[in-house]
C-alpha positions in Angstrom: 0.3 -0.2 -0.2 1.3 3.5 -0.9 1.1 5.8 1.4 -0.6 9.6 1.6 -0.3 12.4 2.9 -2.5 15.7 3.1 -2.2 18.9 1.0 -4.1 21.9 2.3 -5.0 22.8 -0.8 -5.9 19.8 -2.3 -9.5 18.0 -1.0 -8.2 14.7 -1.1 -5.0 13.1 0.0 -2.7 12.2 -2.5 0.4 9.8 -3.1 3.7 10.8 -1.1 5.6 10.4 -4.4 2.5 13.2 -6.2 2.7 15.4 -3.5 7.1 16.2 -3.2 6.0 17.0 -6.8 2.6 19.3 -6.0 5.3 20.8 -4.0 8.0 21.3 -5.3 6.6 22.9 -8.7 4.2 25.1 -6.2 7.6 26.4 -4.7 9.0 27.2 -8.0 5.5 29.1 -9.5 6.2 31.3 -6.0 9.7 32.0 -6.9 8.5 32.9 -10.3 6.0 35.6 -9.3 8.1 36.8 -6.3 10.8 37.5 -9.1 8.1 39.1 -10.9 6.6 41.0 -7.9 9.6 42.0 -7.3 10.6 43.6 -10.8 7.5 45.7 -10.7 7.6 46.8 -7.6 11.5 48.5 -8.5 10.6 50.2 -11.9 7.8 51.5 -9.0 9.9 52.6 -7.1 12.5 54.1 -10.0 9.2 55.7 -10.8 8.6 57.1 -7.7 12.3 58.9 -7.3 12.1 59.8 -10.6 8.4 62.0 -9.7 9.7 63.4 -6.8 13.4 63.9 -8.0 13.9 65.6 -10.8 17.7 65.3 -9.9 18.2 62.4 -11.9 15.8 63.1 -14.7 17.4 64.0 -18.7 15.6 66.3 -20.6 13.9 64.1 -24.0 13.9 67.1 -25.8 17.3 69.1 -24.8 19.4 65.9 -22.8 19.6 68.4 -20.2 19.8 67.0 -16.8 21.5 70.4 -15.0 18.6 72.4 -15.3 16.0 69.7 -14.7 13.1 70.2 -11.7 9.8 68.7 -10.8 7.0 70.6 -11.4 6.5 72.2 -7.7 9.8 73.7 -7.7 10.2 74.9 -11.4 7.6 76.4 -11.2 8.6 78.7 -8.3 11.9 78.9 -9.6 9.8 80.2 -13.2 7.7 82.4 -10.6 10.8 83.6 -9.2 11.8 85.5 -11.9 8.8 86.7 -13.1 8.7 83.9 -15.7 5.2 82.5 -14.7 2.5 82.4 -17.6 -0.9 80.5 -17.6 0.6 78.9 -20.8 4.0 77.1 -18.8 1.3 76.7 -15.1 -1.0 74.8 -17.7 2.0 73.2 -18.9 3.7 72.3 -15.1 -0.4 71.1 -14.3 -0.2 68.8 -16.9 3.4 66.8 -16.9 6.0 66.2 -13.6 9.3 68.4 -14.1 10.1 71.0 -16.2 13.5 71.7 -18.0 15.0 75.4 -17.4 17.0 75.3 -20.2 14.7 74.8 -22.9 11.8 75.2 -21.5 9.5 72.1 -22.0 7.5 70.1 -19.5 7.0 66.9 -19.7 6.7 63.6 -18.1 9.8 60.9 -17.3 9.3 57.5 -18.8 11.0 55.0 -16.5 12.7 50.9 -17.4 
């Protein structure tokens, strides 16, 4: 007679050899899911960092990284310089970053 065991996610007892295979497969699937979730979390964290801090972002129009700011900081700098008008305020409201070298607002894409 073959030995059977209970596995929590299966309603009926299964043979020991089959149980070992099922548990091994479940562990492999769990590992793949964890890797996928970890990769997604890493992408989200990079996106959050880029949205919160302009210092690591390069302008897609002029490729400058020296004068890229988040929209709020960019708006403050434009206002302090007397350059904040309705059109660039609308652009800063629409996008998350601004490059003060080429005066373009944009939202960075994070790979």
